[in-house]
C-alpha positions as CSV (number, residue, x, y, z in Angstrom):
1,M,-2.0,1.3,-16.1
2,R,-3.1,3.1,-19.2
3,G,-6.2,1.8,-20.8
4,V,-7.7,0.5,-17.5
5,S,-10.7,2.2,-16.0
6,I,-10.4,3.9,-12.6
7,E,-12.8,1.3,-11.1
8,Q,-10.7,-1.6,-12.4
9,R,-7.5,0.0,-11.2
10,A,-9.0,0.4,-7.7
11,V,-10.0,-3.3,-7.7
12,N,-6.6,-4.4,-9.0
13,L,-4.8,-2.3,-6.4
14,A,-6.9,-3.7,-3.6
15,H,-6.3,-7.3,-4.7
16,Y,-2.5,-6.6,-4.9
17,I,-2.4,-5.0,-1.5
18,I,-4.4,-7.8,0.1
19,D,-2.4,-10.6,-1.5
20,S,1.0,-9.1,-1.0
21,K,0.4,-7.2,2.3
22,D,2.3,-4.4,0.6
23,T,2.2,-0.8,1.6
24,V,0.5,2.1,-0.3
25,R,4.0,3.2,-1.4
26,G,4.9,-0.3,-2.6
27,A,1.7,-0.6,-4.5
28,A,2.1,2.8,-6.1
29,K,5.6,1.9,-7.3
30,K,4.4,-1.5,-8.6
31,F,1.5,0.0,-10.6
32,G,3.3,3.2,-11.7
33,V,0.9,5.6,-10.0
34,S,1.2,8.1,-7.1
35,K,0.7,7.0,-3.5
36,S,-2.1,9.6,-3.4
37,T,-3.9,7.8,-6.2
38,V,-3.5,4.4,-4.5
39,H,-4.9,5.8,-1.3
40,K,-7.8,7.5,-3.0
41,D,-8.6,4.4,-5.0
42,V,-8.6,2.0,-2.1
43,S,-10.0,4.3,0.5
44,E,-12.7,6.2,-1.3
45,R,-13.5,4.8,-4.7
46,L,-13.5,1.2,-3.7
47,L,-16.2,1.8,-1.1
48,H,-18.6,2.6,-3.9
49,I,-17.4,-0.3,-6.1
50,N,-17.0,-3.2,-3.6
51,Q,-17.5,-2.6,0.1
52,A,-16.3,-6.0,1.2
53,L,-13.1,-5.6,-0.7
54,A,-12.7,-2.1,0.7
55,L,-13.0,-3.5,4.3
56,E,-10.4,-6.2,3.6
57,V,-7.9,-3.7,2.2
58,R,-8.5,-1.3,5.1
59,Q,-7.5,-4.1,7.5
60,V,-4.2,-4.6,5.7
61,L,-3.5,-0.8,5.5
62,D,-4.3,-0.5,9.3
63,E,-1.9,-3.3,10.0
64,N,0.8,-1.7,7.9
65,K,0.2,1.6,9.7
66,A,0.5,0.0,13.1
67,E,3.8,-1.6,12.1
68,R,5.2,1.5,10.5
69,H,7.2,2.6,13.5
70,I,8.8,-0.8,13.8
71,R,10.0,-0.8,10.1
72,G,11.4,2.7,10.6
73,G,13.3,1.6,13.7
74,L,14.8,-1.4,11.8
75,A,15.8,0.8,8.9
76,T,17.6,3.2,11.3
77,K,19.3,0.3,13.1
78,L,20.6,-1.2,9.8
79,K,21.8,2.3,8.7
80,Y,23.9,2.7,11.8
81,E,25.2,-0.9,11.7
82,R,26.4,-0.4,8.1
83,E,28.1,2.9,9.2
84,H,29.8,1.2,12.1
85,R,31.3,-1.5,9.9
86,K,33.1,1.0,7.7
């Protein structure tokens, strides 16, 4: 993301998260920045740039957070199923 302003990066990250419903970690990996940077961009900086977009991305992030324990449980289940097959 070199050559892109911080404000534009925040907007790009927000649009990506909203469109893909991806997590902060997924967005960080896709854009080549740290998850702390993604979180700061979409949680703090975006509020000053575009409040409506910030509220939309907040809804997606809250939904991801609510589902986090389910994804963790599924990952653990798959892990033990693979071990059991060996």
